[in-house]
N, C-alpha and C positions, 0 to 999 in steps of 0.2 A: 601654744603660740602660733604654730603654723596655720591653724584655723583662723586666728585673729588677723594674721597677715592676709589671708585669702579674703576675709570680709573687707579689709581696708582697700585692697586693690579692686575688688568687685565694686565697692562704692565709688572709687575714683573713676572707673570706667563708666559707671552709670551717670555720674555728675557731668563728665566731660561732654557726652553726647546730648543729654537732656537739656543742658543750658543752651546748646545750639538750637535745638528744636523749639524751645520756649521763646527764646529771644528772636529767632527768625520769624516766628508768627507774630510777635508783638510789634515789630517795626514796620510791618506791611502797611498799616493805615497811615503811618507817618512818612515813610520813604517810598512807598509803592512797590511794585513788583517788576521793575525794569531790569534789564541785564546788568546795568551798572550797579544796582543794589546787590544783586546776587554775587557778582564777581568781586565786589568790594568786601562783602561778608566772607566769601570763600578765601580771599587773600588774607584777611585778618586771621581767620582760624588756622590757616596753614602756616602763616608766618609765626604766630604765637606758639603753635605746636612745635615747630622746629626750634624756636628760641627756648622753649621749655626743655626739650631734649638736650640742647646745647648747654643750658644751665646745669642740668643734672650731670652731664659729662665733665664740665669744668669743676663742679663740686667734687665729684669722685676723683678727679685727677689731681687736684691741688690741696684738698683739705683732709685732715684726719677724720675718721668715721664719727667720733664724738662731736667734733666741730661741725660736721655736716648736719648732724641731728639738731644741734643747738640752733644753727643759722636757719635751717628750714622751718623749725618749730616757731622761731621768733617771727619769721616772715608770715607764716600762716596766722599766728595770733594778731599780727599787725593788720592783716587783710580783713579782720572783723569790722574795721571801720567802713568797709564797702557792703556790709551785710545789714539788713536784707537787701538783696539786689533789686534794682528797678531800672527803668529806662531813664537815663540821665540826659536831659536835653539842654543843659546849661549853655552849650556851645553850638546848638543846632543851627542858628542863623548867623553865627560869627563869620563862617567861611563861605565864600562864593561857590566853591567846589562842593557838589553834593557828595562825591566820594570821600573827600576829606572830612566833611561833617559827619558822615556815617561812620567812618573809621574812628574818629574821636568819640562819637557817641557809644560805640561798642566798647571801646577801651575804658571810658569812664564808668560804664555801666557794669561790665563783667570782666574787664581785661585782666586785672590783678588776680582775682580768684581763679579765672580760667588758666592763666599762665602757671600758677602754682600747682594746679591739678595736673596739667600736662607734664610737669616736671616730676610729679610724685610717683607715678607708676614705675618708671625705670629706676628712680632713686631708691624707692622702697625695696625693689627687687635687689638692688646692689647692697643695701644695708643688710638685708636678710642673708645674702650670699656670704657676707663677711662676718656673720655672727657664728656662735657655737650652737645654734639651735638645730633641732632635728630637720633633716632634708635641706639644710642650707648649702649642701654641696652643689645643688642644681636650682638656682633661684629663678631660672627661666620658666619653671612650671607655674609660677605665680601669674604669668601672662595669660594662662587659661582663665583664671578668675576675672582678670581685668576685662577680657573680651566677652565673657559671659555677662558681666555688668553692663557693657555697652549694648549687647544683644537684648538684655532685659529692658534697658531704657528704650530701645527702638520699638520693641513689641508693646510695652506698657503705655507708651505715650498716646498713640491713636486709639488703643483699645481699652484704656483705663483712665489715664490722667486727663486727657483732653475731654473725655465724656463727663467726668464728675467735678472737674475743677476749672475755675476761671483762670485767666492769665495772672491776675494778682495773687490768687491762691497758689498757683504753680510756682511763682517767684518765692512765696513764703515757705512752701514745702522744700524747694530746692535749697533755700538759705538755711533751713533747719538741718537738712542733711549735710550741708557744708560744715555746719558747726559740729555735727557728729564726726565728720572726717577729721577735723582738727583734734577732737578728743582722742580718736583712735591713733593718730600720729603721736600724740603726747604719751599715750600708754605704751605703744610699741617702742618709742624712743627710750622710755624709762627701762623697759625690759632689755633693750639692746645694751644700755649702759652696764647692765649686770652680766651680760653674756659676751663681752669682748674684752680683750686685754688692753692695757694702757698703750701699747706700742703698735696697735693695728693701724696701718696706714694704707689707704687704697690709692696709691700714687702710681700711675702707669707711665710716667715720663721715660723711664729707662728702657722700656720694651715696646713703646708705641711704634718705633721705627721697624719693628719686626713684623708688623702686619702688612701683608702683601697688598699692593694696589689692586690686584686681581680679586682678592677677597672683598675689598671694599666695593669694587664694581659689581660683584655678584650679590652683595647685600642690597645695593641700590636696585639692581635688576630684579631681584627676588621680591622687592616691595613694589616695583613698577608694574610688572606683568599682571598680577592679580588685581591691583587697583585699576589699571587701564581696562582690563577685561570686565571688571564690575561695571564701570561706566558705560562701556560698549553694550553689554547685555542689558543694562537698565534702559538705555536709549532704545534698544531693539524691541524690547517687549512692552514698554510703556508708551512709545510714540509710534513705532512702525507696525506693531502687531495689535495690541489691545490697550488703549489708553485708559485703563481702569483706575479710579482713585485708589490710593494706598497700595497699588500693585508693586511699586518701587520698594516696598518693605521686604519682599521676598528675596530678591537678589542681595540686598544689603545685609539681611539677616544671615544668608548663606555665607557671605564674606566674613562677617564677624565670628560666626560659629566655626569656620574653617581654622581660625587661629587657635581656638580652644581645643579642637581635635588634633591639629598638627603639633602643638606644643605640649601635648600630654605624653607622659612617659608610657602610658598604656597603649599608645598607638604604635604599631609595628609594621604597618602595611604600606610603606612608601612605594615599593615597586608596583603594587597593585594599583595604587592611585595614579602613579606616573603613567602606567599603561592605559588606565582608564581615561586620563586626561587626553592622551593622544587619540584614543578611539572615539570618544564622544565629541571632541573638537572636529575631527575629520567628518564624522557623521553630521554634525551641525552645519559644517560648510556645504556639504552636498545637499542636505535638506533645504538649505537657504537658496542655493543656486538652481534647484529644481522647482522652486516655488511650491513646495508641498503645503499642506494645510497648516494654519496658524497654530493649532493645538499641538501638533508634532514639533513645530519650531520652538514653541515655548518650553516644552518638555526638554528638548535637547539643549536649549539655551541654559536652563537651570542646572541640568546634569553636568554640562561642560564647566559651568562656573564652579560648581561644587568640587569636582575632581581637580580642576586646575588650581583653585585656591588652596585646597588641602595639599596638593603635590608641591607647589612652590613654597608655601609656608613651612611645610615639613623640611624642604631643602634648606630653608633659612635656619630652622631649628637645629638640624643635624650639622650645619656648618657654622653655628654660632660660636664665637670665641670664648676663651676662658672668662670667668665671671669678672675678672679685673677690667675687661673691655666691654662689659655689658651695656653701659650707657652709650658708648661709641657705636656699638652694633645697632641699638635702637635709633640712634640719631640718623645713621645712613639708611636704615630701613624706612624711616618716616620720610626722608627725602625722596626715596623711590616712590613711595605711595603718593606723595604730593605731586610729583612729576607725572605719574600716571593719570591722576584725576585732572590735572591741568591740561595735559595733552588732549584728552577727549573733550573736556568741558569748555576750554578756552581756545586752544590753538587750532584744533580740527575744524570748528565752524568757520574759522578765518581763512584756512588754506584749502579746504575740500568742499566741493559742491555736492558730493554724495557722502554716505557714511563709509568713506574709504578706510577709516581707521579700523573697521570691523575686519577687513581682509588683512590689514597689516598685523594686527595683534593675533589673529588666528594663525597666520603664517609663522610669527615669532614663537608662539606657543608650541606649534608642531615641531619646529626645528629644535627648540630647546629640549622638548621631551625626548626627541630622538637622541640627544646627547647625554641624557642621564644614563649612567651605567646601571647595571643590576646590583652593583655592590652597595652595601649599606652606607658607605661614605658618599655616595652619589657624586663623585667627581666627574668632570666633563672629559670626554675623549673625542675631540673633533675629527681627528684623522681616521679613527676607527669607523665612524659613522658617515664619513664624507660621501660614500657611495650612494647614500639615500638622497642626497641633495638634488642631483640633477633630475631624476625621475619625479621626485616630489614637486620641485619647482615647475616642471612641465605640466603635471596634472593640475596643480593649483592655478596656473596661468590659463590653461584650457578651460577650467571650470568658470573662472571669472568671465572669460570671453563668451562662453555659452550663456551665462547669466544675462549679460547685456544684449547678446545677439537675439535671445528669445523674447525679450521684453520690447514693448512698443516704445519708441523714442519720444520723450516728452518735447513739447515745443519750447519749453523754458523751465529751468529749475534753478533755485538758489537756496543755499543753506544759510541760516542765521542761527543766532543763539537759541531761538525758539523752536528750531527744527527745520525740516526740509519742505519747502513749498514747491509744488510742481504744477505747471500748466500743461494740459494735454488736450487733444481734440478727438472727437469720435463722429462717425457718420451713420445715419440711419434713415429709413424711409417710413413716413407715416402719412396715410391718406394720399398716397401718390406724390408726396412732396419730399424732396431730398433735403435733409437737415444736416448742417454742420455745427456741432456743439463744442464750445471750448469750456473747460472746467478747471477749477482750482482745488487742489487737495493738499492737506497738511497731514502727513503720515497716512493713516487709513481713513481720515475723515474728510468728507466733501465740504468745501467752504463756499461754494457758489459755482454757477455756470451761466453761460450766455449763448444765445443763438447767433452764429456768425452768418450763416446762409439758411434761408433767405434773409437778405439784409434788412428787409422791411420789418422783420420781427425782432431785430436786435435790441429794441427797447423793452421787450417783454421780459419781465422778471421771472426767474425760475427758482427751483428747489424750495428753500424755506420761505422765499419771498414771492411765490406765485400768487395770483390774484384770488385764489380761494383759501389762502392760508391766513392765520389770525394776525400776523404782523401787518399784512397789507390791509386786511379788513378793518382793524382798529384805526390805522392812520387815515384810511379813506373815509370812514364814518366821522372821525374827528374833524377832518378837513371840510366835509360837507356841512357840518354843524357850526364850526367856528371860523373856517377859512384862515387857518393859522399861517404864520410867516416865518418863525424861527424854530429850528429843530437841531438838537444835539444828538449825535449818533456815536456810541461807544463801540468801536469795532468796525473796520472798513470792509474787509473781505474783497470781493470783486467790485464793490461800489454799486451793487444792484439796487440798494435802497434809494439811490439818487434818482432812479426812474419811477419811484412810487408817487412822485409829485413834481410839479413844475413851478418855476419862478419863486422859489423859497430861499431863505438864508440857511445854509447847512454847515454846521461844524462837525467834522469827523475827528474823533479822538482815536488815535492808533498808536500802539506801543512799538510796532515793528516797521521800520522805514522801508524794508523790502516789500511789505504788503502794499504800501503806498505806491511804490514803483510799479508793482505788478498791476494794480488797479488802473494806473495811468497809462501804462505802456502795453499791457497784454489784453486788456478789456476796454470796452468803449462806453460803458454806462456813464462814466463821468463826463464824457464829451457830448453824447447825443441828447442828453436830457438837461435842459438849461436851468441850472440853479447857481446861486452864488455860493461857492464852496470855500471852506477854510479848513486846513489840516493842522491839527495840534498833535505833535509827536511826543509821546511819553506815557507814563501811567495815567489812566483816565481820572482816577480819583485825585491825584496830585494836580493835574491840569485843570480839572473841574473847579477846584478851589479858587483858581485865579479868575474865574468867570463871574461877572456881576450877577447879583441876585435878580430874580424875576426877568431873566432874559429870554428863556425858551418857552415855547408853547408845548413842545414834546421833547422828551429825552428817551432815546432807545438804548437799552443795554444789551449788546449782542457781542460780548467780548470773550466768549468761551473758546479756548483753543482745544481742538479735539474734544474729548469728554472731560478734560480737566477744567476746574473752575477757579477763577481768582476770587477766593472767599471775601477778601477785603472790599470787593465791589458790590457785595450784596448783604452787608451787615446793616443793622439799625442805623448806625451813624452815617454810613454811606448813603443810604436811601433818604435819610433826613436831609442830608446835604443836597442831594439831587432835587428834593422838594423845594428847597430854598431857591434854587436856580430857575424854577418854573414860575410862570405867570399864574394868576388866579385861574382855578379850574384847569390847570395844565395836566398833561398826560404823561405817565411813566409807562414804558413798554419794556418788559423783560422777556427775552427769548431764552427759554430754559430747556429746550430739547436736549435730552441726554439719555444714553443707553444704560447708564449705571447709577444715576442719582435721581431721586424724586424730589425736586426742589419746590414744588407747589406749596406744601405746608410751611416751608422755611419763609417764603415771602408772605404767606397768609398770616403767620404769627407776627411778623414785623409790621404788616399793614394794620393789624388789630391794635398793636401797641402804640403806633404813632397816629392812630385814629384817622385813617384814610381808607376810602372804599377800594376794594380789590376784587377782580374777577379773573377767571381762568378759562382758556379755550384750548382744546386738544383736537386738532384736525388730522385725520389719517391721510395717507397718500391717495391722491385722486389719479387713478391710472388713465383717465381720459385726458388729463392735462399733461402737456409735454414737459418732461423732466421736472415733475413736481414731487416733493417729498413731504411727509407729514411733519408737523411741528407742534410744540407746546409753548404757550405764551401766557404770561400774567400781565395784566394792566392795573394801574393804580391811578385814581383821580378823586378829587373832592366832589366831582359831579359826573355821574355816568349816564346822563340823559342823552348823550350823543350816540350811544350804542344802537345799532340798527341790524343786529344779527343774533339769531337764537343760539349760537354756539357758546355764548358766554354764560358761565355760572359762577356763583360766589366761590372764592378761593377757599380751599380746605385749610383748616388749622388743626393743630394737635396740642398735646400737653407738654411737649418738650420746651426747654428753655429757648428764648429768643436769641437768634444769632446777633452778636454785637462785636465790637472790637476787642472785648475782653473774654468772649466765649463763642466758640463755634464747634460743631461736631459733625463731620462728614459721615462717619460710620452709621449713625442712626438713620440716614436717608439713602443708604445704598440699596440698590435693587438686586436681590439675589435670585 
């Protein structure tokens, strides 16, 4: 029976995360990828998770064990009316608020099954703990299997499920596994009836007041620190160091695995991991402030996360209350985890212009690790270790000072939900001419530059948009042939594309208001080149739907942030929609330069399926051209007679499935 319980909580963990991954991907074509969509989804999952844990706590506190089993089983059986799950859009256009529409859509689609699953893991552990079954004296060990299920879901989705199954098939598979979950609950419930006495009551009302507030605070803190550190490290390595697709899986996988290690009875090395947490976090801090190589930084980011997560989660396990308070313990631990993610993902971008939370959480980790005693009970002893505070704070503050003292000061920087945008300048001499260049970077990726001095060259487009690059070549050839008037550009950047033409009607689709502010106030491309400009703020695919058909002569898709790609902008349905917005013989231009993905065959397959001509051009960096970078571009049109350059070749195709709103797979196109 212990094995059966492990299977059940493993499946519960798998289903909880996988439905978030599946549903998150499925709503992108409908709601877009704006911050509002992400934050609303995050709020829903965190609210329902907390409500699920609260439900399990109330059940344990108020009802007899047999009554709990009956009620929970009936609710699960009733939830079958929502199976198979799918996107329910019955109230999609009822509410004016996009957030409310999305919240209602998620609730109607997966809300009830998801709620019951979140409540099941702590509830099942509580049931097991109050049975007469083997190992029931320590129900917390089941949490190992629960997090292994979550870890397996995380790994299997991009490397297995997403490759072989469409969204519709994923929904059906998930629904079938949910049916298996119900069956397991009924089986376990039946055996529990046979292994408990008639008078077993899990009512904690009499002794709930005996739980110290300090214990509750530490449960919350123990959930907060690893969750916060996970978000900080993920931001650090995926935005600031190496924005490689799917790289976010590694830190999240470490986080889930740490629960399985820390909650295992076989794990006895708390002191070792506590000391390792302090050591690797301090090393990470100094590697960061000395601007060492990115490879070292990634290594110590992941090592620190591993040791910190195991150490703090082991602290939680060793200080977990009696099994009568199990659901209460998980409730406050989940609150801490939600607060950690919210602090980094929502609050920090609003109050910090830098990744200041990195320094805050590193400092908190070091101070708390100093307070863990070497005793197995890991109680805190603040007075004993107070002597470490003053020198440590001094060293920490001095390190931050040196970090910023050694770096060149940017002209402007602003952090948004999408990351940190920096505007900086550099000076150099070329052919006896002094150049002053202003550039825009997002993380480690250059998003555009402009010549400030000599001022006469300020209208010269640079980087990916220089005159020998394929974006410029395609638009110039098309203008010479058709003399176009209307163009839609997805992605603004510095506004450099505004200077590729004159006297045109230009619609800029931009998801980040701060990028619009930067282009208008920090660069001058939008002012010195005379075009009639219109700025449409929001997800490009959603905003493009509102545009009349046959409006544009050219649509340029240049919306990739760092090396991450918004997949919903380059699916078969998205490109078909762009095509509807084009005039006869209109031109689609896709800027697909990427260090980690080969997107040429993705677009080639789509072009073949929708029966439109497609060509590809890859230009390497021209070192004779000032501030020029290489770029890769795919163009699509029903008529390619306008091409007047020999760099264009027919776009390659492959035998993989065509990307559409129901299927896409990044892994197959990664460059290793």
